[in-house]
C-alpha positions as CSV (number, residue, x, y, z in Angstrom):
1,M,218.6,13.2,-25.8
2,V,215.5,14.7,-23.1
3,T,214.9,18.4,-22.0
4,D,216.4,20.2,-26.0
5,W,213.1,20.1,-27.4
6,F,210.8,21.6,-24.0
7,N,211.0,24.9,-25.0
8,H,208.6,27.9,-25.4
9,D,207.5,27.4,-28.8
10,L,205.8,24.0,-27.7
11,R,204.2,25.6,-24.7
12,V,202.9,28.4,-27.1
13,R,201.7,25.0,-29.1
14,H,199.9,23.1,-25.8
15,G,197.4,26.3,-25.6
16,L,199.9,27.6,-21.9
17,P,199.2,30.5,-20.9
18,Y,202.5,33.2,-20.0
19,T,203.8,32.8,-17.0
20,P,206.7,36.0,-16.5
21,L,208.5,34.0,-13.9
22,R,212.3,33.0,-14.8
23,S,213.4,30.0,-13.0
24,L,211.7,27.7,-10.4
25,Q,212.9,25.6,-8.6
26,L,212.9,22.7,-5.8
27,G,215.0,23.8,-2.4
28,G,217.9,21.7,-2.0
29,D,216.5,20.0,1.6
30,P,214.0,16.2,0.7
31,E,211.4,18.3,3.4
32,D,210.9,20.5,0.4
33,F,209.3,18.0,-1.6
34,L,207.3,15.4,-0.2
35,V,205.4,12.8,-1.5
36,D,202.6,10.5,0.1
37,E,201.3,8.0,-2.2
38,M,197.6,7.0,-2.2
39,P,196.4,3.6,-2.1
40,A,194.3,2.2,-4.8
41,F,192.1,-0.5,-3.2
42,P,190.7,-1.0,0.6
43,F,192.7,-3.5,2.6
44,T,191.4,-6.2,3.9
45,G,193.3,-6.4,7.2
46,N,193.8,-9.7,6.7
47,G,195.8,-12.5,3.9
48,E,199.1,-14.2,3.7
49,H,200.7,-10.2,1.9
50,L,201.9,-8.0,5.0
51,Y,201.6,-4.4,4.0
52,L,203.5,-1.7,5.8
53,R,203.4,2.2,4.8
54,L,206.6,3.4,5.3
55,E,208.7,6.7,4.8
56,K,211.7,7.0,3.6
57,R,214.1,10.1,3.6
58,K,216.7,10.5,0.6
59,S,216.3,6.5,-0.7
60,S,214.5,5.1,-3.4
61,S,211.6,2.7,-3.4
62,D,214.2,-0.4,-4.2
63,F,216.7,0.5,-1.5
64,V,213.8,0.3,1.4
65,A,212.6,-2.8,-0.2
66,R,215.5,-4.3,0.3
67,S,216.2,-3.0,3.6
68,V,212.6,-4.7,4.5
69,A,213.7,-7.7,3.0
70,R,216.8,-7.6,5.2
71,C,215.0,-7.1,8.2
72,L,212.2,-10.2,7.9
73,G,214.3,-12.6,5.9
74,V,212.7,-12.6,3.6
75,A,213.6,-12.9,-0.2
76,H,213.6,-9.6,-2.5
77,K,211.4,-10.8,-5.0
78,D,208.9,-10.9,-2.2
79,V,208.6,-7.2,-1.4
80,S,206.0,-5.3,-3.8
81,Y,205.7,-1.8,-4.6
82,A,202.9,0.3,-7.0
83,G,206.5,2.8,-7.8
84,Q,209.5,4.2,-7.3
85,K,209.3,7.6,-5.6
86,D,211.7,9.9,-6.0
87,T,214.5,10.2,-3.8
88,Q,215.1,12.8,-3.4
89,A,212.3,13.5,-1.4
90,I,210.7,12.3,1.3
91,T,208.3,10.4,0.2
92,R,205.5,7.8,2.0
93,Q,204.2,4.7,0.5
94,W,202.8,1.5,0.4
95,F,205.0,-1.6,0.3
96,S,204.0,-6.2,0.2
97,V,205.7,-8.6,1.5
98,Y,204.5,-12.3,1.3
99,W,204.1,-13.3,5.0
100,P,202.2,-16.0,5.2
101,T,202.6,-17.1,8.8
102,Q,199.8,-15.9,11.7
103,A,202.7,-13.9,13.6
104,E,203.3,-10.6,13.1
105,P,207.4,-9.1,12.9
106,T,208.4,-7.8,15.4
107,R,210.4,-4.6,16.7
108,L,210.5,-4.3,12.8
109,D,209.9,-0.4,13.5
110,A,213.2,-0.6,15.7
111,R,214.9,-2.4,12.3
112,L,213.6,-0.2,9.8
113,A,215.2,3.1,11.9
114,T,218.2,1.5,11.5
115,Q,218.2,2.8,7.3
116,E,216.4,5.8,8.1
117,I,213.0,4.2,7.3
118,R,210.2,5.1,9.8
119,L,207.1,2.1,9.4
120,L,203.6,4.2,10.0
121,D,201.2,1.5,9.5
122,Q,200.4,-1.8,8.9
123,T,198.4,-4.6,8.0
124,R,196.9,-7.3,5.3
125,H,195.6,-8.4,2.4
126,T,194.6,-10.7,0.4
127,H,197.3,-10.5,-2.7
128,K,200.9,-8.3,-2.4
129,L,200.6,-5.2,-4.7
130,R,201.4,-4.2,-8.2
131,P,203.4,-2.1,-9.9
132,G,200.7,0.7,-11.3
133,Q,198.6,-0.3,-7.8
134,H,197.9,3.2,-6.7
135,G,195.2,6.0,-6.3
136,G,197.6,8.7,-7.4
137,N,200.4,10.1,-5.0
138,R,199.8,13.9,-3.6
139,F,202.7,16.5,-3.5
140,S,204.1,19.2,-1.0
141,M,206.5,21.1,-2.7
142,A,208.2,24.1,-1.2
143,L,209.3,26.2,-4.6
144,K,212.6,29.1,-5.1
145,S,212.1,31.5,-7.9
146,A,214.8,33.6,-8.8
147,D,211.9,36.9,-9.0
148,P,210.6,38.2,-5.7
149,V,208.0,35.4,-5.1
150,T,204.7,38.5,-5.3
151,N,201.0,38.1,-5.3
152,R,201.1,38.8,-9.1
153,I,203.7,35.7,-9.2
154,V,200.7,33.3,-7.0
155,D,197.9,35.0,-9.6
156,A,199.9,34.1,-12.9
157,L,200.2,30.3,-11.6
158,T,197.5,29.9,-10.2
159,D,195.3,31.2,-13.5
160,K,198.0,28.6,-14.9
161,L,197.3,26.0,-12.7
162,D,193.6,26.5,-13.0
163,H,194.1,26.3,-17.1
164,L,195.8,23.0,-16.7
165,A,193.4,21.4,-14.2
166,A,190.2,22.4,-16.6
167,H,191.9,21.8,-20.2
168,G,194.9,19.2,-19.1
169,A,198.5,18.9,-18.9
170,P,201.0,17.2,-21.2
171,N,201.7,13.5,-19.4
172,Y,205.2,14.0,-20.7
173,F,208.1,11.9,-18.6
174,G,209.6,13.5,-16.3
175,P,213.4,14.8,-16.1
176,Q,213.8,12.1,-13.9
177,R,212.9,8.7,-16.2
178,F,216.1,10.1,-18.6
179,G,218.4,10.3,-15.8
180,R,221.1,12.6,-13.8
181,T,222.9,12.9,-17.2
182,G,220.4,12.4,-19.4
183,S,221.8,9.6,-21.0
184,N,219.1,6.7,-19.9
185,A,217.6,6.7,-23.0
186,E,220.5,6.6,-25.7
187,L,221.6,4.0,-23.8
188,G,217.8,1.7,-24.5
189,R,218.5,2.4,-27.7
190,L,221.6,0.8,-27.7
191,L,221.0,-1.9,-26.2
192,L,217.8,-2.2,-29.0
193,D,220.3,-2.1,-31.7
194,R,222.4,-5.1,-30.1
195,N,224.9,-2.7,-30.3
196,P,227.5,-4.1,-27.4
197,A,230.7,-2.0,-28.1
198,G,228.7,1.1,-28.2
199,F,226.2,0.9,-24.9
200,L,230.0,-0.1,-22.9
201,D,231.8,3.1,-24.3
202,A,228.4,5.4,-23.7
203,F,228.3,3.7,-19.7
204,N,231.4,3.7,-19.2
205,V,231.3,7.2,-18.9
206,T,229.2,7.7,-16.4
207,A,229.7,5.0,-14.5
208,E,231.4,4.9,-11.1
209,R,232.8,1.1,-11.9
210,P,233.2,0.2,-15.2
211,V,232.4,-3.1,-17.0
212,A,234.0,-5.3,-20.1
213,R,230.2,-7.3,-20.7
214,V,227.1,-6.1,-21.2
215,E,225.9,-8.7,-19.1
216,D,228.2,-7.0,-16.0
217,V,225.7,-4.2,-16.4
218,P,222.0,-5.6,-13.5
219,F,219.7,-6.6,-14.8
220,V,217.9,-3.7,-13.5
221,L,219.6,-1.0,-14.9
222,R,219.1,-2.8,-18.5
223,R,215.4,-2.2,-18.0
224,L,215.3,1.2,-17.0
225,F,217.1,1.9,-20.1
226,V,214.8,0.8,-22.8
227,T,211.7,1.9,-20.5
228,A,214.3,5.5,-20.9
229,Y,213.8,5.1,-24.5
230,Q,210.4,3.9,-24.8
231,S,209.2,7.0,-22.5
232,H,211.6,9.5,-25.0
233,L,209.7,7.7,-28.0
234,F,206.1,8.8,-26.1
235,N,208.0,12.2,-25.3
236,T,208.3,12.7,-28.9
237,Y,204.7,11.5,-29.7
238,L,203.5,14.3,-27.5
239,A,205.8,16.8,-28.8
240,E,204.6,16.7,-32.5
241,R,201.0,16.8,-31.7
242,A,201.2,19.1,-29.1
243,D,198.7,22.2,-30.9
244,R,196.4,18.4,-30.8
245,F,197.2,16.5,-27.6
246,N,193.6,17.1,-25.6
247,Q,191.4,16.2,-29.5
248,R,190.7,13.4,-30.9
249,I,192.0,13.0,-34.0
250,P,190.6,9.8,-36.6
251,G,192.0,6.2,-35.5
252,D,193.1,7.4,-32.1
253,L,193.4,4.8,-28.9
254,L,190.8,5.5,-26.1
255,L,192.1,4.5,-22.9
256,K,189.2,3.3,-19.8
257,G,192.3,1.9,-16.8
258,H,194.6,-0.7,-18.4
259,R,192.4,-1.1,-21.7
260,S,192.0,0.1,-25.2
261,F,189.6,0.4,-27.7
262,H,189.7,2.0,-31.1
263,D,187.4,5.4,-30.9
264,D,184.6,5.3,-33.4
265,G,184.3,9.0,-33.6
266,S,180.6,9.2,-31.1
267,P,179.1,11.8,-29.6
268,E,178.9,9.5,-26.3
269,L,182.6,8.7,-25.7
270,A,183.1,13.1,-26.6
271,N,181.0,12.8,-23.6
272,R,182.7,10.1,-21.2
273,L,185.7,11.7,-21.9
274,S,185.4,15.2,-20.5
275,Q,184.0,13.3,-17.7
276,E,187.0,11.9,-18.1
277,E,186.4,8.2,-18.0
278,L,188.6,7.7,-20.8
279,F,191.5,9.2,-22.1
280,I,193.1,9.3,-25.7
281,S,196.3,7.2,-26.0
282,G,199.8,8.0,-27.3
283,P,202.2,5.0,-27.5
284,I,204.5,3.2,-25.1
285,F,206.2,1.1,-28.6
286,G,207.2,-2.8,-27.9
287,P,205.6,-5.8,-29.6
288,K,202.6,-6.0,-27.9
289,M,201.2,-2.7,-27.7
290,R,197.7,-1.9,-29.8
291,Q,198.2,0.0,-32.4
292,A,196.7,2.8,-33.3
293,R,194.6,3.7,-36.9
294,D,194.4,6.0,-39.7
295,E,196.0,9.4,-39.3
296,A,196.5,8.7,-35.2
297,G,198.6,5.3,-36.7
298,E,200.0,7.6,-39.4
299,L,201.4,10.2,-36.7
300,E,202.8,7.0,-34.7
301,A,205.0,5.1,-37.5
302,R,206.0,8.6,-38.3
303,I,207.9,8.5,-35.4
304,L,209.5,5.2,-35.4
305,K,210.4,5.8,-38.6
306,Q,212.2,9.5,-38.3
307,Q,214.4,7.3,-35.8
308,S,214.9,4.8,-37.7
309,I,213.8,1.5,-35.5
310,G,210.6,-1.0,-35.7
311,I,207.9,-2.6,-33.4
312,E,211.2,-5.6,-33.6
313,A,213.6,-4.2,-32.3
314,F,211.6,-4.1,-28.5
315,R,211.8,-8.1,-28.3
316,H,213.9,-9.4,-25.7
317,N,217.2,-10.3,-26.5
318,R,220.8,-11.6,-23.9
319,L,221.3,-8.0,-23.8
320,F,217.7,-6.9,-22.6
321,P,214.7,-7.3,-21.6
322,R,211.8,-7.8,-23.5
323,A,209.7,-4.3,-23.6
324,Q,206.4,-5.4,-23.8
325,G,204.7,-2.0,-24.7
326,A,201.8,-0.4,-23.4
327,R,199.3,3.1,-24.1
328,R,199.4,6.1,-21.7
329,P,197.2,9.3,-21.0
330,L,198.2,11.7,-23.3
331,W,196.8,14.6,-20.7
332,F,196.7,14.2,-16.8
333,F,194.3,16.9,-14.4
334,P,195.7,18.4,-11.7
335,K,193.7,17.3,-8.4
336,D,193.0,19.4,-5.1
337,V,195.7,22.1,-6.0
338,K,197.2,24.9,-3.4
339,I,199.5,27.7,-3.7
340,A,200.2,30.2,-1.6
341,P,204.0,32.1,-0.9
342,E,205.2,31.1,2.4
343,D,208.6,32.6,3.7
344,G,210.0,34.1,0.8
345,Q,208.8,31.1,-1.4
346,I,205.8,29.7,-3.3
347,R,203.7,26.2,-1.3
348,L,202.7,24.2,-3.8
349,D,199.9,20.9,-3.2
350,V,198.5,19.4,-5.7
351,T,197.2,15.7,-5.6
352,L,198.3,13.9,-9.6
353,P,197.3,10.7,-10.9
354,G,200.0,7.7,-10.7
355,G,202.7,7.1,-13.1
356,S,202.1,11.8,-14.1
357,F,205.7,13.5,-12.9
358,A,205.3,16.7,-10.9
359,T,208.3,17.8,-12.8
360,V,206.4,18.1,-16.3
361,L,203.5,20.2,-14.2
362,L,207.1,22.3,-12.6
363,G,208.2,22.6,-16.1
364,L,204.7,24.0,-17.3
365,L,204.4,26.9,-14.9
366,T,208.0,28.2,-16.3
367,D,208.6,29.2,-19.3
368,H,212.4,28.2,-18.7
369,Y,212.3,23.8,-18.2
370,G,215.8,23.5,-18.6
371,A,216.7,24.9,-15.4
372,V,213.4,22.9,-13.1
373,S,215.1,20.1,-15.2
374,Q,218.7,20.3,-14.5
375,T,218.1,21.1,-11.0
376,L,215.3,17.8,-10.7
377,T,217.7,15.5,-12.1
378,A,219.8,15.8,-10.3
379,G,219.8,12.7,-7.5
380,A,216.7,10.9,-10.1
């Protein structure tokens, strides 16, 4: 359900130039994949919320949040962050903690160090961090190739990156979203189908601890599965309009930040799209998602019909949390790209907007995305 659709023919439909490269894989060490989250706004330096810039190695963002809560003696819900970062990596990101007292915590760096978490910076702000509130991520990746790293290879990758920076890269959800076995979306669909027996059978195949009831699966995991299925539907929609993913079609909804509005076809909007002020959006299906019209709306309806599912299926019931729905940009622009050979490997530095996947960018650089995705999904 995850990687079979992302093939050579789809690259051709997206208009991507050919790369003479059989495979492209991250090195096996966390140091080969560095992620640095950029803040979305300046911090005030005062307020009831303590902001911590933390570095983690081979651990999840949720693990860090729980570690911070334990070290400070606060509830897990009082620790917030803007987004999940890759597990098999070294990542730096901001966390906020509701800390109304004026006294700063003592020896926090030493206590976090016991969990292999480094405290890099500390300040305060007037409100907590919310999901999506960051200014993008800076990636630095050491990449291995089955082919010798020649100037021809580096030049070909540079040409493709230049093409993506000029025309946009399709904003697919990456393999991490679908889990180590690629089954997260299938599990989400079983929840949406109100099929507890089918869900339990599929879940227990790979679970470390088999469960007897859906309610025994942690709430956060059930939410992750439903989100994965929503992501699968978005990827399906984007693949369906691959040859026009960065072109307007009648009925499109345009995005400015989180606000969407219908495209009226005017030249003024075309100019704002070219200036990266606006983006054409695709569906994250759910009851509160604003629906496209005309041709774009017909394509969205066709995706749901092909999947034999309706919007009502995403409404909350006892098996899973409510999946509200949203709109997502159909493309992103890689920024500040640097690529060079390094000790027989390729070093790629690039900045991506929040919600876009470096693994997708890597998949676009080679004609063998399956090999890339299998390597990168491990440990996600």
